[in-house]
C-alpha positions, 0 to 999 in steps of 0.5 A: 408352730409346735407341731411342725417344729416337732415332725422336723426335728431328727428322730433319734433317741433323746437323751431324758431331761428332767424339764416341765415346759408350760407353755400358754396363749391368749394371755394378756401379756408376754412373759418368758422365762425358767428356773433350774431348782435342786431337788432331793429325789430318794436322799439324793441332789437332783437338778429339776427345770421349768421353762414358762412362755406365755404370749398374747398371740401363739407363743414364739417357737424361738422363745420355746427352744431357747428356754428348753435349750438354756435349761438343758445346758444349766441341767448338764453344768449341774450335774458336772458340778455336782460329780467333781464335788463328790469326785473331789470328797473322795 
């Protein structure tokens, strides 16, 4: 279960990531996906991610973790690309 996974997770201080996860069980269909979008926060472009996992029964922990990990990779790549563009403009 998700709680058991979180109990086993390392107790180190995690890096903060702007990710919202929506997890729903008991739905009529199975679905898993993620989206990364760019938003304007106080005049600065930032990337945020959303992970959605829906299951007929309890959603798969592997799908939730995969969505979070994929989102983190995408957010890091966006920040690196933004930093490279900013350095090239200067």
